[in-house]
C-alpha positions in Angstrom: 0.0 0.0 0.0 1.1 3.6 -0.6 2.0 5.5 2.5 -1.0 7.4 4.1 0.5 10.9 3.3 1.1 10.0 -0.3 -2.4 8.5 -0.6 -4.0 11.6 0.8 -1.9 13.9 -1.4 -2.8 12.0 -4.5 -6.5 12.0 -3.5 -6.4 15.8 -3.5 -4.7 15.9 -6.9 -7.2 13.5 -8.3 -10.2 15.4 -7.1 -8.8 18.6 -8.6 -8.1 16.8 -11.9 -11.5 15.2 -12.3 -13.5 18.3 -10.9 -12.4 20.4 -13.9 -14.8 19.6 -16.8 -13.0 17.8 -19.6 -14.0 15.4 -22.4 -15.4 12.8 -20.1 -17.5 15.3 -18.2 -18.8 16.9 -21.4 -19.6 13.5 -22.9 -21.5 12.5 -19.7 -23.5 15.8 -19.7 -24.4 15.3 -23.4 -25.6 11.8 -22.6 -27.6 13.0 -19.6 -29.3 15.8 -21.6 -30.2 13.5 -24.5 -30.9 10.1 -22.7 -31.5 10.9 -19.0 -30.0 10.2 -15.6 -29.7 6.5 -15.6 -28.1 6.1 -19.0 -25.7 9.0 -18.0 -24.8 7.3 -14.8 -24.1 4.0 -16.7 -22.0 6.1 -19.1 -20.0 7.3 -16.0 -19.4 3.7 -14.9 -18.3 2.6 -18.4 -16.0 5.6 -18.8 -14.4 4.9 -15.4 -13.8 1.3 -16.4 -12.1 2.5 -19.6 -9.9 5.0 -17.8 -8.9 2.3 -15.2 -7.4 0.4 -18.2 -5.0 3.3 -18.4 -4.1 2.8 -14.7 -3.4 -0.9 -15.4 -1.3 0.1 -18.4 0.8 2.4 -16.2 1.1 -0.2 -13.5 2.4 -2.8 -15.9 4.5 -0.5 -18.0 2.4 -0.4 -21.1 1.8 3.3 -20.7 5.5 4.1 -21.4 5.0 2.8 -24.9 2.1 5.1 -25.6 3.7 8.1 -23.8 6.9 7.8 -25.8 5.6 6.6 -29.2 4.2 9.3 -31.4 2.5 6.6 -33.6 0.8 4.8 -30.7 -0.3 8.1 -29.2 -1.7 9.4 -32.5 -3.5 6.1 -33.3 -5.2 6.1 -29.9 -6.1 9.8 -30.2 -7.7 9.5 -33.6 -9.5 6.3 -32.6 -11.1 8.1 -29.7 -11.9 11.2 -31.8 -13.5 9.2 -34.6 -15.7 7.3 -32.1 -16.9 10.6 -30.5 -17.7 12.0 -33.9 -19.6 8.8 -34.7 -21.6 9.0 -31.5 -22.4 12.6 -32.1 -23.6 11.8 -35.7 -25.8 9.1 -34.3 -27.3 11.5 -31.7 -28.1 14.0 -34.5 -29.6 11.3 -36.7 -31.9 9.9 -33.9 -32.7 13.2 -32.2 -36.4 13.0 -33.2 -36.7 9.6 -31.4 -35.7 11.0 -28.0 -39.3 11.6 -27.0 -39.8 7.8 -27.1 -37.2 7.5 -24.4 -38.6 8.5 -21.0 -35.9 9.6 -18.5 -34.4 6.6 -16.7 -35.9 4.0 -19.0 -34.0 1.7 -21.3 -35.7 0.6 -24.4 -34.9 -0.6 -27.9 -33.6 2.9 -28.6 -31.3 2.9 -25.5 -29.8 -0.3 -24.5 -27.8 -0.5 -21.2 -25.0 -2.6 -22.7 -24.6 -0.2 -25.6 -24.5 2.8 -23.2 -21.9 1.1 -21.0 -19.7 0.1 -24.0 -19.9 3.6 -25.4 -18.7 5.1 -22.1 -15.9 2.4 -21.9 -14.7 3.1 -25.4 -14.6 6.9 -24.8 -12.7 6.3 -21.6 -10.1 3.9 -22.9 -9.4 5.8 -26.1 -8.7 9.1 -24.3 -4.9 9.4 -24.6 -4.8 12.4 -22.2 -5.7 10.1 -19.3 -3.0 7.6 -19.9 -0.4 10.5 -20.2 -1.7 12.0 -17.0 -1.5 8.8 -15.1 1.9 7.9 -16.6 3.2 11.3 -15.4 1.5 11.6 -12.0 0.9 8.2 -10.5 4.6 7.2 -10.1 5.3 10.3 -8.2 3.1 9.2 -5.3 4.5 5.7 -5.0 6.5 4.8 -1.9 9.4 2.6 -3.1 10.3 1.5 0.4 6.9 -0.1 0.8 7.6 -2.4 -2.2 4.9 -3.9 -4.5 5.1 -0.9 -6.9 2.5 -2.4 -9.2 0.0 -2.8 -6.4 0.6 0.7 -5.1 -0.1 2.1 -8.6 -3.3 0.1 -8.9 -4.5 1.4 -5.5 -3.7 5.0 -6.4 -5.6 4.5 -9.6 -8.6 3.3 -7.7 -8.5 6.6 -5.7 -8.6 8.6 -8.9 -11.4 6.5 -10.4 -13.5 6.8 -7.2 -13.1 10.6 -7.4 -14.1 10.5 -11.1 -17.2 8.3 -10.3 -18.4 10.8 -7.7 -17.7 14.0 -9.6 -19.0 12.7 -13.0 -22.1 11.3 -11.3 -22.9 14.7 -9.9 -22.6 16.3 -13.3 -24.9 13.5 -14.7 -27.6 14.1 -12.1 -27.5 17.9 -12.7 -27.7 17.6 -16.5 -30.3 14.8 -16.2 -32.5 17.1 -14.0 -32.2 19.8 -16.7 -33.4 17.2 -19.2 -36.7 16.9 -17.3 -37.6 20.4 -18.4 -36.6 19.8 -22.0 -38.6 16.6 -22.0 -41.9 18.5 -21.5 -41.7 19.6 -25.2 -40.8 17.2 -28.1 -39.3 20.2 -29.9 -37.1 21.2 -27.0 -36.0 17.6 -26.5 -35.2 17.3 -30.2 -33.2 20.5 -30.0 -31.2 19.4 -27.0 -30.6 16.0 -28.6 -29.2 17.8 -31.7 -27.1 20.0 -29.5 -25.7 17.0 -27.6 -24.7 15.4 -30.9 -22.9 18.6 -31.9 -21.1 18.7 -28.6 -19.9 15.1 -29.0 -18.8 15.8 -32.6 -17.0 18.9 -31.4 -15.2 16.9 -28.7 -14.0 14.5 -31.3 -12.7 17.2 -33.5 -11.0 18.9 -30.5 -9.4 15.7 -29.5 -8.1 15.1 -33.0 -6.6 18.6 -33.3 -5.0 18.8 -29.8 -2.1 16.9 -28.2 1.3 15.9 -29.4 2.3 16.3 -33.0 5.9 15.3 -32.9 
């Protein structure tokens, strides 16, 4: 286990990191506005699972490959960007069907497994997370305690727990706002289209930012 002081210090850093709205938060908010609270919360779980894959990569040394390889970083970045654009396009395409999806209900339009997988893919293809963990996690390890891999995995759980709490709060707030939009099919269609545009914008932003050399 990491020492108590290192664990507490990392918890503070993790809370600050996840509290600032980024791609995962904006994606969750878009899902909450278009699909409702329960799908958004499931998105949060899927995203957290995807991000924890990065923690495992750091713990077992795989992250070093992505962090140092321009090709690996670029492939991961564009894969995530393309998937976000695809999800945004789907949201735009099906925005008129949102009135058939009452908040908190899963139907043929919204399947739990698909929502969970979408969140996972967005989380696991976000190269910014793996670079963050690769740069930050090792600094909070206590070598004298041994079991470096275990310490990294535990620290990662702290970060993921903070993300689950913060992202869930955003999901609930945005899901509550959806209740107002849901009173009018036109308003719901508009917010569904806006959510799709946000997701596509996130994909474009991800593709245009990050390392280029």
